[in-house]
PDB file of N, CA, C and O in Angstrom:
ATOM      1  N   UNK A   1      14.690 -16.694  88.770  1.00  0.00           N
ATOM      2  CA  UNK A   1      15.611 -16.899  87.642  1.00  0.00           C
ATOM      3  C   UNK A   1      14.907 -18.009  86.796  1.00  0.00           C
ATOM      4  O   UNK A   1      14.388 -19.008  87.293  1.00  0.00           O
ATOM      5  N   UNK A   2      14.947 -17.729  85.503  1.00  0.00           N
ATOM      6  CA  UNK A   2      14.545 -18.841  84.482  1.00  0.00           C
ATOM      7  C   UNK A   2      15.549 -19.468  83.770  1.00  0.00           C
ATOM      8  O   UNK A   2      16.599 -18.945  83.397  1.00  0.00           O
ATOM      9  N   UNK A   3      15.157 -20.721  83.578  1.00  0.00           N
ATOM     10  CA  UNK A   3      16.103 -21.682  82.785  1.00  0.00           C
ATOM     11  C   UNK A   3      15.630 -21.813  81.311  1.00  0.00           C
ATOM     12  O   UNK A   3      14.470 -22.082  80.999  1.00  0.00           O
ATOM     13  N   UNK A   4      16.604 -21.604  80.470  1.00  0.00           N
ATOM     14  CA  UNK A   4      16.131 -21.758  79.122  1.00  0.00           C
ATOM     15  C   UNK A   4      16.894 -22.948  78.499  1.00  0.00           C
ATOM     16  O   UNK A   4      18.109 -23.048  78.669  1.00  0.00           O
ATOM     17  N   UNK A   5      16.287 -23.734  77.875  1.00  0.00           N
ATOM     18  CA  UNK A   5      16.670 -24.860  77.097  1.00  0.00           C
ATOM     19  C   UNK A   5      17.378 -24.360  75.840  1.00  0.00           C
ATOM     20  O   UNK A   5      16.831 -23.544  75.099  1.00  0.00           O
ATOM     21  N   UNK A   6      18.614 -24.859  75.598  1.00  0.00           N
ATOM     22  CA  UNK A   6      19.447 -24.561  74.529  1.00  0.00           C
ATOM     23  C   UNK A   6      19.374 -25.802  73.498  1.00  0.00           C
ATOM     24  O   UNK A   6      19.472 -26.977  73.852  1.00  0.00           O
ATOM     25  N   UNK A   7      19.196 -25.389  72.239  1.00  0.00           N
ATOM     26  CA  UNK A   7      19.320 -26.345  71.270  1.00  0.00           C
ATOM     27  C   UNK A   7      20.601 -27.351  71.234  1.00  0.00           C
ATOM     28  O   UNK A   7      21.719 -26.857  71.379  1.00  0.00           O
ATOM     29  N   UNK A   8      20.497 -28.381  71.093  1.00  0.00           N
ATOM     30  CA  UNK A   8      21.663 -29.304  71.256  1.00  0.00           C
ATOM     31  C   UNK A   8      22.858 -28.857  70.198  1.00  0.00           C
ATOM     32  O   UNK A   8      24.044 -28.903  70.525  1.00  0.00           O
ATOM     33  N   UNK A   9      22.474 -28.484  69.084  1.00  0.00           N
ATOM     34  CA  UNK A   9      23.503 -28.236  68.122  1.00  0.00           C
ATOM     35  C   UNK A   9      24.204 -26.914  68.631  1.00  0.00           C
ATOM     36  O   UNK A   9      25.427 -26.789  68.554  1.00  0.00           O
ATOM     37  N   UNK A  10      23.456 -26.017  69.107  1.00  0.00           N
ATOM     38  CA  UNK A  10      24.077 -24.822  69.646  1.00  0.00           C
ATOM     39  C   UNK A  10      25.105 -24.958  70.883  1.00  0.00           C
ATOM     40  O   UNK A  10      26.094 -24.242  71.044  1.00  0.00           O
ATOM     41  N   UNK A  11      24.726 -25.915  71.654  1.00  0.00           N
ATOM     42  CA  UNK A  11      25.581 -26.387  72.823  1.00  0.00           C
ATOM     43  C   UNK A  11      26.748 -27.020  72.350  1.00  0.00           C
ATOM     44  O   UNK A  11      27.786 -26.881  72.997  1.00  0.00           O
ATOM     45  N   UNK A  12      26.735 -27.813  71.139  1.00  0.00           N
ATOM     46  CA  UNK A  12      27.850 -28.449  70.587  1.00  0.00           C
ATOM     47  C   UNK A  12      28.420 -27.865  69.609  1.00  0.00           C
ATOM     48  O   UNK A  12      29.141 -28.545  68.878  1.00  0.00           O
ATOM     49  N   UNK A  13      28.251 -26.542  69.366  1.00  0.00           N
ATOM     50  CA  UNK A  13      28.918 -25.751  68.440  1.00  0.00           C
ATOM     51  C   UNK A  13      30.356 -25.490  68.574  1.00  0.00           C
ATOM     52  O   UNK A  13      30.805 -25.257  69.696  1.00  0.00           O
ATOM     53  N   UNK A  14      31.117 -25.504  67.557  1.00  0.00           N
ATOM     54  CA  UNK A  14      32.651 -25.514  67.447  1.00  0.00           C
ATOM     55  C   UNK A  14      33.000 -24.195  68.190  1.00  0.00           C
ATOM     56  O   UNK A  14      32.316 -23.193  67.983  1.00  0.00           O
ATOM     57  N   UNK A  15      33.862 -24.177  68.897  1.00  0.00           N
ATOM     58  CA  UNK A  15      34.446 -22.732  69.721  1.00  0.00           C
ATOM     59  C   UNK A  15      35.369 -21.995  68.596  1.00  0.00           C
ATOM     60  O   UNK A  15      35.757 -20.848  68.818  1.00  0.00           O
ATOM     61  N   UNK A  16      35.727 -22.682  67.353  1.00  0.00           N
ATOM     62  CA  UNK A  16      36.473 -21.824  66.406  1.00  0.00           C
ATOM     63  C   UNK A  16      35.728 -20.604  66.018  1.00  0.00           C
ATOM     64  O   UNK A  16      36.390 -19.665  65.577  1.00  0.00           O
ATOM     65  N   UNK A  17      34.326 -20.478  66.130  1.00  0.00           N
ATOM     66  CA  UNK A  17      33.637 -19.380  65.539  1.00  0.00           C
ATOM     67  C   UNK A  17      33.979 -18.246  66.787  1.00  0.00           C
ATOM     68  O   UNK A  17      33.695 -17.111  66.404  1.00  0.00           O
ATOM     69  N   UNK A  18      34.417 -18.277  67.921  1.00  0.00           N
ATOM     70  CA  UNK A  18      34.514 -17.434  68.874  1.00  0.00           C
ATOM     71  C   UNK A  18      36.160 -17.491  69.330  1.00  0.00           C
ATOM     72  O   UNK A  18      36.484 -17.633  70.509  1.00  0.00           O
ATOM     73  N   UNK A  19      37.057 -17.371  68.325  1.00  0.00           N
ATOM     74  CA  UNK A  19      38.485 -17.441  68.727  1.00  0.00           C
ATOM     75  C   UNK A  19      39.009 -16.287  69.269  1.00  0.00           C
ATOM     76  O   UNK A  19      39.998 -16.335  70.000  1.00  0.00           O
ATOM     77  N   UNK A  20      38.381 -15.121  68.955  1.00  0.00           N
ATOM     78  CA  UNK A  20      38.940 -13.771  69.509  1.00  0.00           C
ATOM     79  C   UNK A  20      38.026 -13.103  70.247  1.00  0.00           C
ATOM     80  O   UNK A  20      36.840 -13.430  70.251  1.00  0.00           O
ATOM     81  N   UNK A  21      38.456 -12.204  70.869  1.00  0.00           N
ATOM     82  CA  UNK A  21      37.625 -11.342  71.806  1.00  0.00           C
ATOM     83  C   UNK A  21      36.770 -10.355  70.740  1.00  0.00           C
ATOM     84  O   UNK A  21      35.613 -10.040  71.019  1.00  0.00           O
ATOM     85  N   UNK A  22      37.297  -9.972  69.727  1.00  0.00           N
ATOM     86  CA  UNK A  22      36.412  -9.227  68.658  1.00  0.00           C
ATOM     87  C   UNK A  22      35.384  -9.900  68.145  1.00  0.00           C
ATOM     88  O   UNK A  22      34.326  -9.318  67.903  1.00  0.00           O
ATOM     89  N   UNK A  23      35.562 -11.284  67.899  1.00  0.00           N
ATOM     90  CA  UNK A  23      34.474 -12.095  67.402  1.00  0.00           C
ATOM     91  C   UNK A  23      33.307 -12.194  68.474  1.00  0.00           C
ATOM     92  O   UNK A  23      32.127 -12.048  68.154  1.00  0.00           O
ATOM     93  N   UNK A  24      33.707 -12.442  69.711  1.00  0.00           N
ATOM     94  CA  UNK A  24      32.685 -12.435  70.724  1.00  0.00           C
ATOM     95  C   UNK A  24      31.929 -11.159  71.001  1.00  0.00           C
ATOM     96  O   UNK A  24      30.766 -11.152  71.406  1.00  0.00           O
ATOM     97  N   UNK A  25      32.669 -10.049  70.756  1.00  0.00           N
ATOM     98  CA  UNK A  25      31.930  -8.693  70.790  1.00  0.00           C
ATOM     99  C   UNK A  25      30.928  -8.682  69.602  1.00  0.00           C
ATOM    100  O   UNK A  25      29.788  -8.262  69.799  1.00  0.00           O
ATOM    101  N   UNK A  26      31.266  -9.079  68.505  1.00  0.00           N
ATOM    102  CA  UNK A  26      30.670  -8.942  67.169  1.00  0.00           C
ATOM    103  C   UNK A  26      29.310  -9.861  67.549  1.00  0.00           C
ATOM    104  O   UNK A  26      28.197  -9.388  67.316  1.00  0.00           O
ATOM    105  N   UNK A  27      29.431 -10.956  68.039  1.00  0.00           N
ATOM    106  CA  UNK A  27      28.261 -11.924  68.354  1.00  0.00           C
ATOM    107  C   UNK A  27      27.266 -11.378  69.474  1.00  0.00           C
ATOM    108  O   UNK A  27      26.060 -11.617  69.429  1.00  0.00           O
ATOM    109  N   UNK A  28      27.826 -10.673  70.416  1.00  0.00           N
ATOM    110  CA  UNK A  28      27.126 -10.044  71.433  1.00  0.00           C
ATOM    111  C   UNK A  28      26.385  -8.906  70.695  1.00  0.00           C
ATOM    112  O   UNK A  28      25.168  -8.835  70.863  1.00  0.00           O
ATOM    113  N   UNK A  29      26.970  -8.054  69.932  1.00  0.00           N
ATOM    114  CA  UNK A  29      26.329  -6.870  69.088  1.00  0.00           C
ATOM    115  C   UNK A  29      25.176  -7.506  68.299  1.00  0.00           C
ATOM    116  O   UNK A  29      24.032  -7.074  68.434  1.00  0.00           O
ATOM    117  N   UNK A  30      25.461  -8.524  67.479  1.00  0.00           N
ATOM    118  CA  UNK A  30      24.500  -8.939  66.512  1.00  0.00           C
ATOM    119  C   UNK A  30      23.171  -9.564  67.512  1.00  0.00           C
ATOM    120  O   UNK A  30      22.014  -9.381  67.132  1.00  0.00           O
ATOM    121  N   UNK A  31      23.438 -10.246  68.701  1.00  0.00           N
ATOM    122  CA  UNK A  31      22.205 -10.552  69.412  1.00  0.00           C
ATOM    123  C   UNK A  31      21.510  -9.312  69.899  1.00  0.00           C
ATOM    124  O   UNK A  31      20.297  -9.181  69.739  1.00  0.00           O
ATOM    125  N   UNK A  32      22.272  -8.368  70.511  1.00  0.00           N
ATOM    126  CA  UNK A  32      21.555  -7.340  70.989  1.00  0.00           C
ATOM    127  C   UNK A  32      20.780  -6.598  69.921  1.00  0.00           C
ATOM    128  O   UNK A  32      19.691  -6.135  70.260  1.00  0.00           O
ATOM    129  N   UNK A  33      21.176  -6.430  68.732  1.00  0.00           N
ATOM    130  CA  UNK A  33      20.334  -5.839  67.660  1.00  0.00           C
ATOM    131  C   UNK A  33      19.314  -6.857  67.239  1.00  0.00           C
ATOM    132  O   UNK A  33      18.183  -6.418  67.031  1.00  0.00           O
ATOM    133  N   UNK A  34      19.512  -8.081  67.086  1.00  0.00           N
ATOM    134  CA  UNK A  34      18.338  -8.820  66.962  1.00  0.00           C
ATOM    135  C   UNK A  34      17.250  -8.840  68.114  1.00  0.00           C
ATOM    136  O   UNK A  34      16.041  -8.944  67.906  1.00  0.00           O
ATOM    137  N   UNK A  35      17.849  -8.727  69.360  1.00  0.00           N
ATOM    138  CA  UNK A  35      16.774  -8.488  70.358  1.00  0.00           C
ATOM    139  C   UNK A  35      15.844  -7.232  70.410  1.00  0.00           C
ATOM    140  O   UNK A  35      14.758  -7.154  70.984  1.00  0.00           O
ATOM    141  N   UNK A  36      16.468  -6.303  69.719  1.00  0.00           N
ATOM    142  CA  UNK A  36      15.660  -5.243  69.448  1.00  0.00           C
ATOM    143  C   UNK A  36      14.903  -5.092  68.156  1.00  0.00           C
ATOM    144  O   UNK A  36      14.464  -4.019  67.742  1.00  0.00           O
ATOM    145  N   UNK A  37      14.778  -6.322  67.519  1.00  0.00           N
ATOM    146  CA  UNK A  37      14.164  -6.610  66.360  1.00  0.00           C
ATOM    147  C   UNK A  37      14.578  -5.776  65.304  1.00  0.00           C
ATOM    148  O   UNK A  37      13.751  -5.331  64.508  1.00  0.00           O
ATOM    149  N   UNK A  38      15.799  -5.519  65.221  1.00  0.00           N
ATOM    150  CA  UNK A  38      16.552  -4.795  63.970  1.00  0.00           C
ATOM    151  C   UNK A  38      16.662  -5.744  62.844  1.00  0.00           C
ATOM    152  O   UNK A  38      16.997  -6.889  63.147  1.00  0.00           O
ATOM    153  N   UNK A  39      16.454  -5.493  61.669  1.00  0.00           N
ATOM    154  CA  UNK A  39      16.640  -6.385  60.683  1.00  0.00           C
ATOM    155  C   UNK A  39      18.097  -6.215  60.376  1.00  0.00           C
ATOM    156  O   UNK A  39      18.462  -5.208  59.770  1.00  0.00           O
ATOM    157  N   UNK A  40      18.979  -7.156  60.765  1.00  0.00           N
ATOM    158  CA  UNK A  40      20.439  -7.092  60.376  1.00  0.00           C
ATOM    159  C   UNK A  40      20.809  -8.523  59.740  1.00  0.00           C
ATOM    160  O   UNK A  40      20.163  -9.561  59.886  1.00  0.00           O
ATOM    161  N   UNK A  41      21.958  -8.350  59.024  1.00  0.00           N
ATOM    162  CA  UNK A  41      22.185  -9.440  57.952  1.00  0.00           C
ATOM    163  C   UNK A  41      23.388 -10.122  58.631  1.00  0.00           C
ATOM    164  O   UNK A  41      24.410  -9.492  58.903  1.00  0.00           O
ATOM    165  N   UNK A  42      23.229 -11.424  58.894  1.00  0.00           N
ATOM    166  CA  UNK A  42      24.232 -12.191  59.654  1.00  0.00           C
ATOM    167  C   UNK A  42      25.576 -12.350  58.975  1.00  0.00           C
ATOM    168  O   UNK A  42      26.601 -12.695  59.562  1.00  0.00           O
ATOM    169  N   UNK A  43      25.471 -12.037  57.548  1.00  0.00           N
ATOM    170  CA  UNK A  43      26.898 -12.100  56.936  1.00  0.00           C
ATOM    171  C   UNK A  43      27.513 -10.798  56.872  1.00  0.00           C
ATOM    172  O   UNK A  43      28.540 -10.638  56.213  1.00  0.00           O
ATOM    173  N   UNK A  44      26.902  -9.747  57.578  1.00  0.00           N
ATOM    174  CA  UNK A  44      27.464  -8.359  57.479  1.00  0.00           C
ATOM    175  C   UNK A  44      28.800  -8.414  58.305  1.00  0.00           C
ATOM    176  O   UNK A  44      29.676  -7.593  58.034  1.00  0.00           O
ATOM    177  N   UNK A  45      29.022  -9.440  59.406  1.00  0.00           N
ATOM    178  CA  UNK A  45      30.187  -9.204  60.228  1.00  0.00           C
ATOM    179  C   UNK A  45      31.308 -10.151  59.579  1.00  0.00           C
ATOM    180  O   UNK A  45      32.279 -10.395  60.296  1.00  0.00           O
ATOM    181  N   UNK A  46      31.274 -10.655  58.420  1.00  0.00           N
ATOM    182  CA  UNK A  46      32.111 -11.308  57.667  1.00  0.00           C
ATOM    183  C   UNK A  46      33.251 -10.413  57.118  1.00  0.00           C
ATOM    184  O   UNK A  46      32.955  -9.227  56.973  1.00  0.00           O
ATOM    185  N   UNK A  47      34.524 -10.800  56.785  1.00  0.00           N
ATOM    186  CA  UNK A  47      35.060 -12.215  57.280  1.00  0.00           C
ATOM    187  C   UNK A  47      35.570 -12.493  58.469  1.00  0.00           C
ATOM    188  O   UNK A  47      35.902 -13.652  58.718  1.00  0.00           O
ATOM    189  N   UNK A  48      35.718 -11.495  59.391  1.00  0.00           N
ATOM    190  CA  UNK A  48      35.984 -11.693  60.962  1.00  0.00           C
ATOM    191  C   UNK A  48      35.211 -12.588  61.531  1.00  0.00           C
ATOM    192  O   UNK A  48      35.726 -13.659  61.851  1.00  0.00           O
ATOM    193  N   UNK A  49      33.832 -12.359  61.782  1.00  0.00           N
ATOM    194  CA  UNK A  49      33.033 -13.194  62.465  1.00  0.00           C
ATOM    195  C   UNK A  49      31.999 -13.959  61.724  1.00  0.00           C
ATOM    196  O   UNK A  49      31.285 -13.351  60.928  1.00  0.00           O
ATOM    197  N   UNK A  50      31.837 -15.353  61.927  1.00  0.00           N
ATOM    198  CA  UNK A  50      30.930 -15.952  61.425  1.00  0.00           C
ATOM    199  C   UNK A  50      29.735 -16.288  62.304  1.00  0.00           C
ATOM    200  O   UNK A  50      29.929 -17.123  63.187  1.00  0.00           O
ATOM    201  N   UNK A  51      28.373 -15.684  62.166  1.00  0.00           N
ATOM    202  CA  UNK A  51      27.232 -15.962  63.020  1.00  0.00           C
ATOM    203  C   UNK A  51      26.741 -17.258  62.655  1.00  0.00           C
ATOM    204  O   UNK A  51      26.274 -17.422  61.527  1.00  0.00           O
ATOM    205  N   UNK A  52      26.798 -18.294  63.570  1.00  0.00           N
ATOM    206  CA  UNK A  52      26.109 -19.600  63.266  1.00  0.00           C
ATOM    207  C   UNK A  52      24.599 -19.489  63.008  1.00  0.00           C
ATOM    208  O   UNK A  52      23.856 -18.749  63.654  1.00  0.00           O
ATOM    209  N   UNK A  53      24.244 -20.227  62.084  1.00  0.00           N
ATOM    210  CA  UNK A  53      22.699 -20.301  61.659  1.00  0.00           C
ATOM    211  C   UNK A  53      21.752 -20.713  62.703  1.00  0.00           C
ATOM    212  O   UNK A  53      20.549 -20.475  62.606  1.00  0.00           O
ATOM    213  N   UNK A  54      22.396 -21.469  63.929  1.00  0.00           N
ATOM    214  CA  UNK A  54      21.653 -21.792  64.920  1.00  0.00           C
ATOM    215  C   UNK A  54      21.165 -20.595  65.955  1.00  0.00           C
ATOM    216  O   UNK A  54      20.250 -20.719  66.769  1.00  0.00           O
ATOM    217  N   UNK A  55      21.946 -19.447  65.758  1.00  0.00           N
ATOM    218  CA  UNK A  55      21.820 -18.324  66.463  1.00  0.00           C
ATOM    219  C   UNK A  55      21.162 -17.079  65.842  1.00  0.00           C
ATOM    220  O   UNK A  55      21.013 -16.003  66.421  1.00  0.00           O
ATOM    221  N   UNK A  56      20.804 -17.363  64.630  1.00  0.00           N
ATOM    222  CA  UNK A  56      20.078 -16.213  63.917  1.00  0.00           C
ATOM    223  C   UNK A  56      18.633 -16.153  64.190  1.00  0.00           C
ATOM    224  O   UNK A  56      18.184 -15.009  64.256  1.00  0.00           O
ATOM    225  N   UNK A  57      17.786 -17.132  64.366  1.00  0.00           N
ATOM    226  CA  UNK A  57      16.406 -17.065  64.582  1.00  0.00           C
ATOM    227  C   UNK A  57      16.123 -17.705  65.858  1.00  0.00           C
ATOM    228  O   UNK A  57      15.665 -18.840  65.724  1.00  0.00           O
ATOM    229  N   UNK A  58      16.244 -17.363  66.886  1.00  0.00           N
ATOM    230  CA  UNK A  58      15.902 -17.891  68.157  1.00  0.00           C
ATOM    231  C   UNK A  58      14.909 -17.126  69.059  1.00  0.00           C
ATOM    232  O   UNK A  58      14.898 -15.907  68.884  1.00  0.00           O
ATOM    233  N   UNK A  59      14.158 -17.575  69.900  1.00  0.00           N
ATOM    234  CA  UNK A  59      13.423 -16.726  70.607  1.00  0.00           C
ATOM    235  C   UNK A  59      14.182 -15.585  71.438  1.00  0.00           C
ATOM    236  O   UNK A  59      15.411 -15.581  71.507  1.00  0.00           O
ATOM    237  N   UNK A  60      13.509 -14.767  71.967  1.00  0.00           N
ATOM    238  CA  UNK A  60      14.026 -13.675  72.741  1.00  0.00           C
ATOM    239  C   UNK A  60      14.673 -14.030  73.911  1.00  0.00           C
ATOM    240  O   UNK A  60      15.749 -13.511  74.209  1.00  0.00           O
ATOM    241  N   UNK A  61      14.039 -15.005  74.727  1.00  0.00           N
ATOM    242  CA  UNK A  61      14.512 -15.610  75.979  1.00  0.00           C
ATOM    243  C   UNK A  61      15.817 -16.300  75.938  1.00  0.00           C
ATOM    244  O   UNK A  61      16.647 -16.253  76.846  1.00  0.00           O
ATOM    245  N   UNK A  62      15.951 -16.973  74.772  1.00  0.00           N
ATOM    246  CA  UNK A  62      17.224 -17.644  74.402  1.00  0.00           C
ATOM    247  C   UNK A  62      18.252 -16.648  74.180  1.00  0.00           C
ATOM    248  O   UNK A  62      19.337 -16.610  74.760  1.00  0.00           O
ATOM    249  N   UNK A  63      17.799 -15.785  73.231  1.00  0.00           N
ATOM    250  CA  UNK A  63      18.683 -14.636  72.883  1.00  0.00           C
ATOM    251  C   UNK A  63      19.449 -13.950  74.111  1.00  0.00           C
ATOM    252  O   UNK A  63      20.657 -13.716  74.087  1.00  0.00           O
ATOM    253  N   UNK A  64      18.626 -13.663  75.157  1.00  0.00           N
ATOM    254  CA  UNK A  64      19.048 -13.219  76.336  1.00  0.00           C
ATOM    255  C   UNK A  64      20.130 -13.953  77.080  1.00  0.00           C
ATOM    256  O   UNK A  64      21.172 -13.457  77.510  1.00  0.00           O
ATOM    257  N   UNK A  65      19.681 -15.386  77.183  1.00  0.00           N
ATOM    258  CA  UNK A  65      20.710 -16.187  77.654  1.00  0.00           C
ATOM    259  C   UNK A  65      22.072 -16.143  76.941  1.00  0.00           C
ATOM    260  O   UNK A  65      23.138 -16.042  77.548  1.00  0.00           O
ATOM    261  N   UNK A  66      21.953 -16.226  75.607  1.00  0.00           N
ATOM    262  CA  UNK A  66      23.325 -16.116  74.926  1.00  0.00           C
ATOM    263  C   UNK A  66      24.050 -14.909  75.266  1.00  0.00           C
ATOM    264  O   UNK A  66      25.245 -14.914  75.561  1.00  0.00           O
ATOM    265  N   UNK A  67      23.299 -13.842  75.223  1.00  0.00           N
ATOM    266  CA  UNK A  67      24.060 -12.492  75.627  1.00  0.00           C
ATOM    267  C   UNK A  67      24.736 -12.697  76.871  1.00  0.00           C
ATOM    268  O   UNK A  67      25.945 -12.480  76.953  1.00  0.00           O
ATOM    269  N   UNK A  68      23.911 -13.183  78.061  1.00  0.00           N
ATOM    270  CA  UNK A  68      24.549 -13.274  79.293  1.00  0.00           C
ATOM    271  C   UNK A  68      25.657 -14.306  79.280  1.00  0.00           C
ATOM    272  O   UNK A  68      26.565 -14.068  80.077  1.00  0.00           O
ATOM    273  N   UNK A  69      25.772 -15.328  78.593  1.00  0.00           N
ATOM    274  CA  UNK A  69      26.704 -16.307  78.527  1.00  0.00           C
ATOM    275  C   UNK A  69      27.855 -15.760  77.838  1.00  0.00           C
ATOM    276  O   UNK A  69      28.983 -16.019  78.259  1.00  0.00           O
ATOM    277  N   UNK A  70      27.672 -15.001  76.782  1.00  0.00           N
ATOM    278  CA  UNK A  70      28.963 -14.484  76.089  1.00  0.00           C
ATOM    279  C   UNK A  70      29.571 -13.359  76.995  1.00  0.00           C
ATOM    280  O   UNK A  70      30.788 -13.190  77.061  1.00  0.00           O
ATOM    281  N   UNK A  71      28.710 -12.631  77.658  1.00  0.00           N
ATOM    282  CA  UNK A  71      29.303 -11.566  78.709  1.00  0.00           C
ATOM    283  C   UNK A  71      30.239 -12.226  79.706  1.00  0.00           C
ATOM    284  O   UNK A  71      31.332 -11.739  79.995  1.00  0.00           O
ATOM    285  N   UNK A  72      29.742 -13.412  80.246  1.00  0.00           N
ATOM    286  CA  UNK A  72      30.360 -14.263  81.228  1.00  0.00           C
ATOM    287  C   UNK A  72      31.947 -14.700  80.651  1.00  0.00           C
ATOM    288  O   UNK A  72      32.969 -14.734  81.336  1.00  0.00           O
ATOM    289  N   UNK A  73      31.839 -14.970  79.410  1.00  0.00           N
ATOM    290  CA  UNK A  73      32.861 -15.482  78.697  1.00  0.00           C
ATOM    291  C   UNK A  73      33.920 -14.196  78.750  1.00  0.00           C
ATOM    292  O   UNK A  73      35.062 -14.352  79.180  1.00  0.00           O
ATOM    293  N   UNK A  74      33.473 -13.022  78.314  1.00  0.00           N
ATOM    294  CA  UNK A  74      34.298 -11.787  78.157  1.00  0.00           C
ATOM    295  C   UNK A  74      34.813 -11.541  79.589  1.00  0.00           C
ATOM    296  O   UNK A  74      35.931 -11.046  79.732  1.00  0.00           O
ATOM    297  N   UNK A  75      34.046 -11.863  80.669  1.00  0.00           N
ATOM    298  CA  UNK A  75      34.622 -11.483  82.032  1.00  0.00           C
ATOM    299  C   UNK A  75      35.688 -12.395  82.410  1.00  0.00           C
ATOM    300  O   UNK A  75      36.568 -11.923  83.131  1.00  0.00           O
ATOM    301  N   UNK A  76      35.776 -13.619  82.059  1.00  0.00           N
ATOM    302  CA  UNK A  76      36.617 -14.504  82.481  1.00  0.00           C
ATOM    303  C   UNK A  76      37.940 -14.455  81.547  1.00  0.00           C
ATOM    304  O   UNK A  76      38.034 -15.118  80.513  1.00  0.00           O
ATOM    305  N   UNK A  77      38.936 -13.605  82.026  1.00  0.00           N
ATOM    306  CA  UNK A  77      40.057 -13.400  81.490  1.00  0.00           C
ATOM    307  C   UNK A  77      40.812 -14.662  81.198  1.00  0.00           C
ATOM    308  O   UNK A  77      41.412 -14.761  80.128  1.00  0.00           O
ATOM    309  N   UNK A  78      40.822 -15.584  82.035  1.00  0.00           N
ATOM    310  CA  UNK A  78      41.311 -16.937  81.761  1.00  0.00           C
ATOM    311  C   UNK A  78      41.078 -17.596  80.665  1.00  0.00           C
ATOM    312  O   UNK A  78      41.965 -18.254  80.122  1.00  0.00           O
ATOM    313  N   UNK A  79      39.818 -17.508  80.177  1.00  0.00           N
ATOM    314  CA  UNK A  79      39.473 -18.175  79.021  1.00  0.00           C
ATOM    315  C   UNK A  79      40.099 -17.656  77.765  1.00  0.00           C
ATOM    316  O   UNK A  79      40.616 -18.361  76.898  1.00  0.00           O
ATOM    317  N   UNK A  80      39.996 -16.322  77.755  1.00  0.00           N
ATOM    318  CA  UNK A  80      40.693 -15.635  76.555  1.00  0.00           C
ATOM    319  C   UNK A  80      42.144 -15.766  76.482  1.00  0.00           C
ATOM    320  O   UNK A  80      42.654 -15.737  75.362  1.00  0.00           O
ATOM    321  N   UNK A  81      42.876 -15.904  77.500  1.00  0.00           N
ATOM    322  CA  UNK A  81      44.212 -15.951  77.530  1.00  0.00           C
ATOM    323  C   UNK A  81      44.703 -17.350  77.130  1.00  0.00           C
ATOM    324  O   UNK A  81      45.804 -17.447  76.590  1.00  0.00           O
ATOM    325  N   UNK A  82      44.057 -18.291  77.328  1.00  0.00           N
ATOM    326  CA  UNK A  82      44.157 -19.691  77.057  1.00  0.00           C
ATOM    327  C   UNK A  82      44.309 -19.680  75.560  1.00  0.00           C
ATOM    328  O   UNK A  82      45.234 -20.310  75.047  1.00  0.00           O
ATOM    329  N   UNK A  83      43.429 -18.979  74.808  1.00  0.00           N
ATOM    330  CA  UNK A  83      43.344 -19.225  73.318  1.00  0.00           C
ATOM    331  C   UNK A  83      44.455 -18.469  72.818  1.00  0.00           C
ATOM    332  O   UNK A  83      44.804 -18.815  71.690  1.00  0.00           O
ATOM    333  N   UNK A  84      45.148 -17.479  73.370  1.00  0.00           N
ATOM    334  CA  UNK A  84      46.081 -16.740  72.740  1.00  0.00           C
ATOM    335  C   UNK A  84      47.581 -17.265  72.637  1.00  0.00           C
ATOM    336  O   UNK A  84      48.433 -16.590  72.061  1.00  0.00           O
TER     337      UNK A  84
END
């Protein structure tokens, strides 16, 4: 198992960006497409989802960690129910 350091600004990012399950799914989709080196525009998901600038151009190792973390959030039903 590898440990990936995350930028401090990313770890302190406001959770307002991820208010809904659809926003989390959009961010996962964006990260997967970037992992495949697709040229995707971060503003394409607006107005529903705002992709933070800190997550646009990150190394693939960090991108995989972000995807894993977001999947963990999606699997934890208690987190999403608290927001509703």
